[in-house]
VEXDREN-617709 format. One record per residue (C-alpha): x, y, z; residue in one letter. Coordinates in steps of 0.5 Angstrom, whole numbers, plus 500, padded with zeros to 3 digits. Example, Ala and Ser with C-alpha at 12.3 -4.5 7.8 and 13.67 -1.06 7.14 Angstrom:
525491516A
527498514S
# end
This chain:
136819488M
134825493T
139831491F
137834497L
141829501A
147830497I
147837499L
147835507Q
153831506D
157836503F
163836503R
170840503F
173836498Q
167837494D
167843494L
175843491L
172838486D
167843484I
172849483L
178845480F
173843475L
171850474T
178854474V
181848469F
174848464S
175855464Y
182856462H
180850457L
175854455F
179860453L
185856449W
181852446F
175859444R
176860436G
179854434T
176849430K
178844436A
172848440F
167847436K
169838437A
169840444L
162842444V
160837441G
164831444L
159836450L
153834446V
155827446F
155826453G
150829455V
145825449V
150818453F
148820460T
140821458A
142814455A
145810460R
139814466V
133812462W
136805460G
136806452L
140799452F
142800445L
143808444T
147806450T
152801446W
152804441V
155811443F
160807447Q
162805441I
162813437L
166816445W
173811444Q
173812436V
171820437L
177820441V
182817438L
180820432L
181827436L
188826439I
189825432I
187831428L
188836435F
195834436Q
196841435R
192844441E
193839444I
201840445R
199847447Q
194846452V
201842455L
205847454E
201851460R
201848464V
208846464N
211845472P
218849469L
214855468R
212856474S
219853477L
222860473G
226855470L
225858463H
226865463R
224872458L
231874455G
232882457A
229888452P
236890452G
237897449T
232895442W
225896445S
227905446R
228904438G
222900437L
219904441A
221910437E
218907430G
212906433V
210912435F
213915428W
208910424L
203912429A
204920427S
203918421K
197914421R
200908419T
198902421G
202896424A
201889429L
208887433I
208881437I
213880443L
214874443E
216871450R
215864454T
210860449D
211859442A
206862436V
209859431E
202855431E
197860432L
200864426I
199864419T
203865414E
209869414G
215870413H
222870414L
226875416L
232875420E
234883423A
234887429D
227891431P
230899428T
226904428S
227905420E
226896419L
220898422L
219902417M
221900412S
216895413V
210896415F
210903409Q
203901405K
207901399D
210895402S
209888400P
210885408L
206892411H
199887410D
201882417G
204882423A
211883425M
214878430L
221879434I
224872439R
229874443G
230881441G
230880434R
225880428V
224873426A
218874421Q
214879418V
206879414A
204875420C
197872420Y
193872427L
187869429P
182873431L
178874439T
172871439S
169877445E
164881442T
162886447D
169890445L
169898442P
166899435K
172903434H
177897434W
178895428G
181887425T
188890429R
186890435H
182884434R
188880432A
192883438A
186880442L
185874439G
193872440L
194874447T
188870449E
192863446R
198864449C
203869454D
205874448A
204881448W
201884442V
203892440V
198895436V
198902432V
191904429S
191907423E
184911424E
186915430R
194914431G
194911436E
199906440V
195900445S
199893447L
194887447A
197882454R
192877456G
186878452G
186886455E
188892451M
193898455V
192904452H
201906451A
201914452E
208915449G
215913448K
218912456E
211909457D
211904451L
218903453V
217901459R
211897457L
216892453I
219891459Q
214889465E
214884459A
221881460F
222882466E
217878469P
219880478S
216886476R
209889477P
206889471G
199890474I
198891482P
196886485R
189890487R
187890480E
188884479Q
184880484V
178886481R
180883475L
179876477L
172877479M
170881474T
173879468R
168874464R
164874469W
159872465R
163866462V
166864469K
158863472A
156858467A
162855466V
161854475F
154853474G
155848468V
160845472V
156844479C
149841475A
154836473V
156834479W
150834482L
148829476A
154825477L
155825485A
150820486G
154815482Q
160816488Q
163810492D
161813499F
162813506E
157815512V
158814519A
151814523L
149814531D
143809530I
138807537P
138800539I
131797539L
130791544V
125786542Q
123780545N
124783554V
122777558P
116778561P
116781569G
122786567R
123793564N
130795561L
133800565V
140801562E
142804558P
138809557V
136809549N
142805548P
146807540Q
151805537V
155807532R
156804524I
159805518Q
157805512V
158804504Q
155805498G
153810493L
153817494R
145817493K
144811497D
149812503A
146820503S
139818504A
141814510L
139817517N
137814525E
129815523K
130809517N
136805520V
137801527Q
139796530A
135790533V
137786538I
134779541D
134779549A
129773549S
134768552G
135773557V
135769564S
138775570G
139782571D
145783567R
147780560A
151783554V
149784548A
153782541R
152787535I
153784529T
152786522R
145782521S
142785527D
143793523I
136793519Q
139797512L
133801508P
136797502N
141791501E
145797495R
148800502V
153795507R
157796513V
163795514V
164797521K
159798528I
163800534E
160798539P
161790538T
157789544Q
153792549I
151791558E
143791558L
140791566V
134789567F
130790573Q
123786576K
117789575T
114791581P
# end
């Protein structure tokens, strides 16, 4: 298989194929990163590489064993990781993009929440507050105690004071009401984070990487207030700034991040991961593209053989015919006018003009793994002239 021949026939559909799979794989990496399912995905990738290598090298027994193991592993993964699979399907729910699942308005509770948060910051009391939006966070958090109350500043002071048995963990706000307290969040696996960020910041980023919830963080060491969203941390300068950010969380029509900034983040955020995923997808595509059913059209020369003695072919000059060939891409892409030609036998011509039919049997191909499916034209007029 010649990779160069495949690249020469690179199409716009191939570019879309690579870009779509890159985006899908990148988001799959983000959704499963840091979970048990991610380790299973890595294991599946290793199995896939070994299985592909075994097929290419013709290792019959290894290929047979891995075919059986692959089927069993897929069934086990579906059973063991139902939660993660369900979360991924919920993330790609088309009803969300159509706006049928609307967020509730923050109402008046956002100001009381902001006052309580900055009172905690002034007392150097750490806190984590989850603002649940469209994605359910129940299956991403652990522990937690049920609590039904309004998110007032007095409640925040009572829950997060250091002597409270519920202060260790996060508070969950759902629909403008406190739903749970003392919840534990998944930590981010990012390594290039500021050194002064503690467990609270890493937990906030870890949750926002897996769902669309926003998390308010109060730093115990520095008395600062931040808000994590989409794996990014935003600093809140004051109460009004935090109120504005909370309103943005529940009012999607208001742009939280400028369009130009969104484009910049799209290109630069986690660029190493994006580049690595793109490279892996390109390598896999190049390795498997040769097995794709492919169709190619060629203009090939016509070779007229056995011209009667005393005659020369004068028309057409440099005759050609257009053919359409199907086969595996690795074989079809290697075809060109140098290794494919049409051969016409003119031994039976008696006059100065003759109409020769061109059939599939007249097309000479370098191998039998490709087949001719169309010929245009199917016949050609030959004009001969007597040799002087």
